[in-house]
C-alpha positions, -999 to 999 in steps of 0.1 A, spaced: -745 -290 -86 -729 -267 -60 -692 -281 -72 -701 -274 -110 -707 -241 -102 -674 -235 -82 -658 -255 -112 -672 -230 -134 -660 -199 -112 -627 -211 -106 -622 -221 -145 -630 -183 -152 -604 -166 -125 -569 -163 -129 -561 -176 -100 -573 -211 -113 -553 -204 -148 -521 -201 -123 -532 -234 -104 -537 -256 -136 -508 -242 -153 -484 -254 -127 -505 -282 -113 -508 -303 -149 -479 -305 -159 -466 -322 -130 -497 -349 -135 -480 -352 -171 -451 -363 -164 -464 -397 -155 -473 -403 -194 -436 -395 -209 -425 -422 -231 -393 -434 -221 -374 -442 -254 -342 -468 -251 -317 -439 -250 -330 -426 -215 -312 -418 -192 -285 -402 -214 -251 -414 -213 -232 -388 -196 -191 -381 -205 -166 -393 -180 -145 -366 -159 -162 -365 -122 -177 -390 -100 -211 -386 -87 -222 -376 -52 -220 -408 -28 -236 -416 5 -216 -413 35 -208 -449 41 -182 -467 66 -146 -470 53 -152 -510 41 -182 -501 23 -183 -505 -16 -188 -470 -31 -206 -464 -69 -172 -448 -88 -194 -441 -119 -177 -410 -131 -197 -380 -138 -186 -365 -171 -189 -329 -171 -193 -308 -141 -223 -289 -154 -251 -307 -168 -284 -294 -180 -276 -260 -160 -271 -281 -130 -238 -288 -114 -226 -318 -103 -222 -327 -69 -187 -344 -57 -196 -349 -20 -209 -368 4 -247 -364 6 -259 -353 43 -276 -373 65 -313 -374 61 -335 -371 96 -360 -394 96 -401 -377 100 -403 -387 134 -371 -369 144 -383 -338 123 -415 -337 140 -401 -339 175 -376 -310 166 -406 -291 153 -424 -299 187 -396 -290 206 -393 -252 189 -429 -246 191 -425 -257 230 -396 -229 233 -416 -202 215 -444 -208 234 -424 -206 265 -409 -173 255 -443 -159 250 -457 -157 281 -420 -150 298 -429 -116 309 -389 -114 323 -374 -120 286 -398 -95 271 -389 -65 300 -349 -75 290 -354 -73 251 -369 -39 256 -347 -25 280 -318 -39 261 -304 -60 287 -312 -94 270 -278 -116 272 -279 -142 241 -255 -170 241 -238 -164 209 -218 -200 215 -248 -221 217 -264 -204 187 -228 -208 166 -230 -240 175 -264 -249 166 -261 -229 134 -227 -254 124 -250 -285 131 -280 -268 110 -275 -244 81 -236 -236 79 -231 -261 51 -256 -250 30 -248 -212 40 -212 -219 31 -223 -236 -3 -242 -205 -15 -217 -178 -5 -185 -196 -24 -207 -200 -50 -215 -164 -49 -177 -160 -49 -168 -188 -77 -152 -208 -57 -168 -238 -74 -162 -223 -108 -128 -216 -110 -114 -244 -85 -138 -275 -98 -148 -259 -130 -184 -258 -117 -189 -293 -94 -199 -285 -63 -203 -300 -30 -215 -296 8 -191 -286 28 -205 -312 62 -174 -306 79 -172 -273 99 -137 -259 99 -126 -232 130 -97 -217 111 -82 -189 136 -47 -167 128 -28 -152 155 -25 -113 152 -8 -90 173 -37 -79 195 -64 -108 187 -73 -137 172 -87 -135 134 -109 -161 122 -115 -172 85 -150 -169 80 -170 -170 45 -149 -143 25 -140 -119 52 -109 -96 50 -79 -103 64 -47 -85 60 -11 -101 45 1 -88 80 -22 -108 98 -21 -140 80 21 -140 79 22 -169 106 4 -203 96 -31 -207 112 -44 -229 139 -68 -251 121 -95 -278 139 -124 -299 128 -148 -324 137 -132 -358 125 -143 -390 128 -117 -414 146 -101 -434 121 -106 -410 96 -76 -395 73 -75 -359 58 -57 -338 35 -58 -294 41 -50 -274 13 -45 -236 10 -42 -222 -23 -52 -185 -39 -68 -187 -76 -64 -148 -82 -25 -144 -73 -6 -162 -101 17 -139 -120 18 -155 -152 -7 -178 -156 -45 -170 -156 -59 -205 -150 -34 -215 -125 -29 -212 -89 -4 -209 -60 0 -234 -36 3 -213 -4 0 -246 18 -5 -286 17 -10 -314 44 -16 -348 36 -28 -378 55 -34 -359 88 -51 -385 111 -82 -372 126 -82 -336 133 -44 -334 144 -29 -312 118 3 -321 132 -1 -358 122 1 -349 86 28 -351 60 40 -315 50 40 -317 11 42 -280 12 51 -255 38 28 -227 46 36 -193 25 17 -159 36 -4 -142 13 14 -122 -12 -12 -99 -34 5 -79 -55 -3 -41 -57 -27 -30 -74 -45 -66 -81 -76 -59 -59 -83 -86 -35 -71 -123 -39 -96 -153 -25 -72 -175 -2 -89 -209 -4 -91 -237 25 -101 -272 12 -105 -301 32 -102 -336 17 -113 -371 33 -93 -397 24 -101 -436 15 -68 -444 27 -31 -434 33 -18 -416 -1 20 -406 -11 11 -379 -28 42 -380 -43 39 -357 -77 31 -330 -49 62 -326 -26 83 -293 -26 114 -287 -10 113 -271 24 109 -240 23 99 -238 -10 106 -202 -23 102 -208 -61 65 -196 -75 68 -217 -106 70 -246 -84 41 -239 -61 18 -234 -98 -12 -257 -85 -44 -266 -99 -70 -277 -80 -95 -294 -104 -64 -312 -117 -53 -324 -82 -91 -333 -77 -91 -352 -113 -61 -375 -103 -74 -386 -71 -107 -382 -71 -114 -423 -63 -94 -419 -30 -104 -384 -18 -135 -364 -13 -142 -326 -6 -159 -321 30 -147 -288 42 -146 -255 27 -138 -220 40 -120 -186 24 -108 -153 31 -98 -125 7 -67 -103 16 -53 -71 -5 -20 -56 -6 -4 -39 22 34 -31 33 40 -66 45 38 -79 9 68 -58 -3 85 -82 28 74 -114 12 87 -107 -18 118 -90 -10 126 -109 18 112 -146 16 107 -151 -22 138 -129 -28 122 -114 -63 115 -78 -72 78 -69 -62 55 -65 -94 34 -36 -91 1 -33 -117 -15 1 -124 -46 7 -144 -38 24 -176 -75 42 -185 -84 61 -213 -77 101 -208 -105 124 -201 -125 142 -233 -118 177 -223 -134 199 -247 -119 228 -265 -112 258 -243 -131 289 -256 -121 325 -246 -151 336 -227 -169 309 -206 -205 313 -199 -219 300 -166 -186 276 -159 -171 269 -124 -145 287 -112 -120 261 -120 -131 259 -154 -91 269 -163 -78 240 -143 -87 212 -166 -64 232 -193 -34 236 -175 -2 214 -184 8 192 -160 44 198 -146 
């Protein structure tokens, strides 16, 4: 028959082989024998990802063990809201309608061709924040090793978008996703805003995983505000006052990470209390992963933003006048360049041949 002929042709084709190779294993999943030890028990460390629920709901407090299991990072944040199929179809229908209108809009085509088309960037950013910002931020933060160094490989989706701005001398500078901000621009504490629930309580932390001078596995705590009512930063309790970035000279770019936690209840954070102002770097030593382990049943990370900063002249002022200490300077000591023995009659060598044999003065 026709079907048998086509089956024979497809069986001999590369397409059929690729199709069968990818399809058959999926069909065989239903025949896997499940033993008494399935699913495997996991060691205890971080709790599992839990759904967004009212404050009085009972959450699953199972603690997830290691932060990476079988190559997959443990999700310690809230699950994003899942839209129904009808809502997704309605959004798709709306987008198709807009595209159809734009295709027949000659004025729009002409403005684009003449480069006079004006795009409302605020509306684009607003739509991006609601749709793809959380996923994009997670991808970039993972690329920069934020989850690896601050949560030992555990991850979360930053569902709460934070708007962080430093007021510079000429204009405001926003903290995006790893953009470069000079220590002089970030000398004063920034303004922080985000969308919060009416009865939500939050904790804001600014930490630097790259700047510790004596311990590579520790961080310096630059800012800690807890028990924030909604999005009013001024209503929170300041447990550690703001300290501007101070990347030492010769150490390159340092990451400075803002982490927003949503609290289940009011917390004391007594062990995080520092004197104001706190000018002792030893007392500012901090480990975010240990902090989260201690309070993981009461806090959940919901926001993330970070910037990079490298040395400028304002860092010297921070060390000398604020921290009251000598400024450390780091230099790279590389291997000496190999130079062949000098010959009396160099052949086909550049005119600067003798420069490499001159003694340094």
